[in-house]
TIKE-111480 format. One record per atom (N, C-alpha, C): atom name; x, z, y; residue number from 1. Coordinates in nm, 2 decimals, always signed. Last residue first. Layout:
REM TIKE-111480
CA | X | Z | Y | NUM
...
This chain:
REM TIKE-111480
N | +2.91 | +12.26 | +12.57 | 71
CA | +2.77 | +12.19 | +12.56 | 71
C | +2.81 | +12.09 | +12.55 | 71
N | +3.20 | +12.32 | +12.54 | 70
CA | +3.11 | +12.37 | +12.44 | 70
C | +2.98 | +12.24 | +12.47 | 70
N | +3.29 | +12.25 | +12.81 | 69
CA | +3.31 | +12.12 | +12.64 | 69
C | +3.23 | +12.17 | +12.56 | 69
N | +3.24 | +12.42 | +12.97 | 68
CA | +3.17 | +12.28 | +12.99 | 68
C | +3.18 | +12.20 | +12.84 | 68
N | +3.40 | +12.63 | +12.87 | 67
CA | +3.25 | +12.61 | +12.85 | 67
C | +3.14 | +12.53 | +12.87 | 67
N | +3.61 | +12.49 | +12.95 | 66
CA | +3.62 | +12.55 | +12.75 | 66
C | +3.46 | +12.51 | +12.78 | 66
N | +3.63 | +12.50 | +13.25 | 65
CA | +3.61 | +12.37 | +13.17 | 65
C | +3.61 | +12.42 | +13.03 | 65
N | +3.55 | +12.77 | +13.27 | 64
CA | +3.47 | +12.64 | +13.31 | 64
C | +3.47 | +12.54 | +13.22 | 64
N | +3.81 | +12.86 | +13.21 | 63
CA | +3.73 | +12.93 | +13.15 | 63
C | +3.62 | +12.85 | +13.17 | 63
N | +4.00 | +12.74 | +13.41 | 62
CA | +4.03 | +12.70 | +13.26 | 62
C | +3.87 | +12.70 | +13.15 | 62
N | +3.90 | +12.84 | +13.62 | 61
CA | +3.87 | +12.69 | +13.57 | 61
C | +3.92 | +12.63 | +13.46 | 61
N | +4.01 | +13.06 | +13.58 | 60
CA | +3.86 | +13.04 | +13.58 | 60
C | +3.81 | +12.90 | +13.55 | 60
N | +4.27 | +13.08 | +13.60 | 59
CA | +4.17 | +13.11 | +13.49 | 59
C | +4.03 | +13.07 | +13.51 | 59
N | +4.28 | +12.98 | +13.87 | 58
CA | +4.37 | +12.87 | +13.73 | 58
C | +4.30 | +12.94 | +13.58 | 58
N | +4.24 | +13.19 | +13.99 | 57
CA | +4.16 | +13.07 | +13.99 | 57
C | +4.19 | +12.93 | +13.87 | 57
N | +4.41 | +13.34 | +13.87 | 56
CA | +4.32 | +13.42 | +13.86 | 56
C | +4.26 | +13.28 | +13.88 | 56
N | +4.71 | +13.26 | +13.99 | 55
CA | +4.67 | +13.24 | +13.85 | 55
C | +4.50 | +13.29 | +13.80 | 55
N | +4.54 | +13.13 | +14.30 | 54
CA | +4.66 | +13.18 | +14.21 | 54
C | +4.61 | +13.14 | +14.09 | 54
N | +4.34 | +13.07 | +14.47 | 53
CA | +4.26 | +13.14 | +14.38 | 53
C | +4.46 | +13.20 | +14.28 | 53
N | +4.38 | +12.83 | +14.57 | 52
CA | +4.43 | +12.94 | +14.68 | 52
C | +4.39 | +13.09 | +14.57 | 52
N | +4.27 | +12.66 | +14.41 | 51
CA | +4.43 | +12.67 | +14.39 | 51
C | +4.47 | +12.76 | +14.52 | 51
N | +3.99 | +12.73 | +14.39 | 50
CA | +4.07 | +12.77 | +14.28 | 50
C | +4.26 | +12.75 | +14.33 | 50
N | +3.94 | +12.62 | +14.65 | 49
CA | +3.98 | +12.75 | +14.64 | 49
C | +4.00 | +12.80 | +14.48 | 49
N | +4.01 | +12.34 | +14.62 | 48
CA | +4.14 | +12.41 | +14.71 | 48
C | +4.09 | +12.56 | +14.73 | 48
N | +3.79 | +12.27 | +14.51 | 47
CA | +3.94 | +12.28 | +14.44 | 47
C | +4.01 | +12.34 | +14.54 | 47
N | +3.60 | +12.26 | +14.69 | 46
CA | +3.59 | +12.42 | +14.60 | 46
C | +3.75 | +12.37 | +14.51 | 46
N | +3.70 | +12.12 | +14.86 | 45
CA | +3.71 | +12.28 | +14.92 | 45
C | +3.70 | +12.38 | +14.83 | 45
N | +3.66 | +11.87 | +14.74 | 44
CA | +3.79 | +11.90 | +14.81 | 44
C | +3.79 | +12.05 | +14.82 | 44
N | +3.41 | +11.88 | +14.75 | 43
CA | +3.49 | +11.90 | +14.58 | 43
C | +3.63 | +11.93 | +14.66 | 43
N | +3.36 | +11.82 | +15.02 | 42
CA | +3.29 | +11.95 | +14.98 | 42
C | +3.38 | +11.99 | +14.82 | 42
N | +3.46 | +11.57 | +15.06 | 41
CA | +3.54 | +11.70 | +15.14 | 41
C | +3.47 | +11.80 | +15.08 | 41
N | +3.26 | +11.41 | +14.94 | 40
CA | +3.45 | +11.43 | +14.86 | 40
C | +3.55 | +11.59 | +14.95 | 40
N | +3.04 | +11.44 | +15.01 | 39
CA | +3.07 | +11.48 | +14.91 | 39
C | +3.24 | +11.52 | +14.91 | 39
N | +2.96 | +11.40 | +15.32 | 38
CA | +3.05 | +11.51 | +15.28 | 38
C | +3.09 | +11.53 | +15.16 | 38
N | +2.82 | +11.15 | +15.36 | 37
CA | +2.72 | +11.31 | +15.30 | 37
C | +2.76 | +11.42 | +15.30 | 37
N | +2.99 | +10.97 | +15.40 | 36
CA | +2.89 | +11.01 | +15.49 | 36
C | +2.82 | +11.11 | +15.47 | 36
N | +3.22 | +10.86 | +15.31 | 35
CA | +3.20 | +11.01 | +15.27 | 35
C | +3.13 | +11.05 | +15.39 | 35
N | +3.25 | +10.59 | +15.36 | 34
CA | +3.34 | +10.69 | +15.46 | 34
C | +3.27 | +10.83 | +15.43 | 34
N | +3.12 | +10.43 | +15.15 | 33
CA | +3.08 | +10.41 | +15.24 | 33
C | +3.17 | +10.58 | +15.35 | 33
N | +3.31 | +10.44 | +14.89 | 32
CA | +3.22 | +10.32 | +15.01 | 32
C | +3.19 | +10.34 | +15.16 | 32
N | +3.31 | +10.69 | +14.87 | 31
CA | +3.40 | +10.61 | +14.83 | 31
C | +3.40 | +10.46 | +14.94 | 31
N | +3.09 | +10.82 | +14.90 | 30
CA | +3.19 | +10.86 | +14.96 | 30
C | +3.26 | +10.75 | +15.00 | 30
N | +2.95 | +10.69 | +14.65 | 29
CA | +2.89 | +10.64 | +14.82 | 29
C | +2.98 | +10.67 | +14.93 | 29
N | +3.07 | +10.80 | +14.50 | 28
CA | +3.03 | +10.67 | +14.53 | 28
C | +3.02 | +10.60 | +14.66 | 28
N | +2.96 | +11.03 | +14.54 | 27
CA | +3.12 | +11.05 | +14.53 | 27
C | +3.15 | +10.90 | +14.56 | 27
N | +2.71 | +11.04 | +14.49 | 26
CA | +2.77 | +11.07 | +14.63 | 26
C | +2.90 | +11.06 | +14.62 | 26
N | +2.66 | +10.98 | +14.24 | 25
CA | +2.58 | +10.88 | +14.34 | 25
C | +2.69 | +10.98 | +14.48 | 25
N | +2.79 | +11.26 | +14.11 | 24
CA | +2.82 | +11.10 | +14.08 | 24
C | +2.82 | +11.00 | +14.20 | 24
N | +2.61 | +11.40 | +14.21 | 23
CA | +2.72 | +11.43 | +14.27 | 23
C | +2.82 | +11.30 | +14.22 | 23
N | +2.39 | +11.29 | +14.09 | 22
CA | +2.35 | +11.31 | +14.21 | 22
C | +2.47 | +11.29 | +14.28 | 22
N | +2.47 | +11.31 | +13.83 | 21
CA | +2.43 | +11.21 | +13.87 | 21
C | +2.43 | +11.19 | +14.03 | 21
N | +2.42 | +11.64 | +13.84 | 20
CA | +2.55 | +11.58 | +13.81 | 20
C | +2.55 | +11.41 | +13.85 | 20
N | +2.16 | +11.71 | +13.89 | 19
CA | +2.24 | +11.71 | +13.95 | 19
C | +2.39 | +11.64 | +13.95 | 19
N | +2.06 | +11.57 | +13.66 | 18
CA | +2.05 | +11.52 | +13.78 | 18
C | +2.14 | +11.55 | +13.87 | 18
N | +2.19 | +11.76 | +13.45 | 17
CA | +2.19 | +11.65 | +13.46 | 17
C | +2.18 | +11.59 | +13.56 | 17
N | +2.03 | +12.02 | +13.57 | 16
CA | +2.22 | +12.01 | +13.57 | 16
C | +2.27 | +11.81 | +13.54 | 16
N | +1.78 | +11.95 | +13.53 | 15
CA | +1.81 | +11.97 | +13.65 | 15
C | +2.00 | +11.96 | +13.68 | 15
N | +1.78 | +11.94 | +13.22 | 14
CA | +1.75 | +11.83 | +13.28 | 14
C | +1.80 | +11.87 | +13.44 | 14
N | +1.86 | +12.22 | +13.16 | 13
CA | +1.93 | +12.11 | +13.15 | 13
C | +1.93 | +11.98 | +13.21 | 13
N | +1.67 | +12.38 | +13.27 | 12
CA | +1.74 | +12.36 | +13.37 | 12
C | +1.89 | +12.25 | +13.29 | 12
N | +1.45 | +12.27 | +13.13 | 11
CA | +1.39 | +12.25 | +13.24 | 11
C | +1.56 | +12.26 | +13.33 | 11
N | +1.57 | +12.36 | +12.88 | 10
CA | +1.53 | +12.23 | +12.85 | 10
C | +1.52 | +12.20 | +13.01 | 10
N | +1.55 | +12.67 | +12.89 | 9
CA | +1.67 | +12.60 | +12.84 | 9
C | +1.67 | +12.43 | +12.88 | 9
N | +1.26 | +12.63 | +12.96 | 8
CA | +1.37 | +12.73 | +13.08 | 8
C | +1.51 | +12.67 | +13.04 | 8
N | +1.21 | +12.62 | +12.71 | 7
CA | +1.16 | +12.54 | +12.81 | 7
C | +1.19 | +12.54 | +12.94 | 7
N | +1.30 | +12.83 | +12.52 | 6
CA | +1.34 | +12.69 | +12.52 | 6
C | +1.29 | +12.60 | +12.64 | 6
N | +1.16 | +13.03 | +12.63 | 5
CA | +1.30 | +13.02 | +12.72 | 5
C | +1.39 | +12.90 | +12.64 | 5
N | +0.87 | +12.99 | +12.56 | 4
CA | +0.95 | +12.98 | +12.75 | 4
C | +1.07 | +12.96 | +12.73 | 4
N | +0.96 | +13.05 | +12.30 | 3
CA | +0.88 | +12.85 | +12.37 | 3
C | +0.94 | +12.89 | +12.49 | 3
N | +1.01 | +13.32 | +12.27 | 2
CA | +1.13 | +13.22 | +12.23 | 2
C | +1.05 | +13.03 | +12.31 | 2
N | +0.77 | +13.43 | +12.35 | 1
CA | +0.90 | +13.42 | +12.40 | 1
C | +1.00 | +13.36 | +12.42 | 1
């Protein structure tokens, strides 16, 4: 059972790294070529949702940032 969980955690970690790389690529492409894929607009919508949440959105953002720093 532990081996299966280790395998899944490793696989999810690699998938997360791939997605982060794709987001950075999308940002650079959006800056250079007028946001063809809509990545910058999508990030703007997510940040706007945190802003619309008021204190709850701020707390959620802080929790996500702290959780990300632990890894």
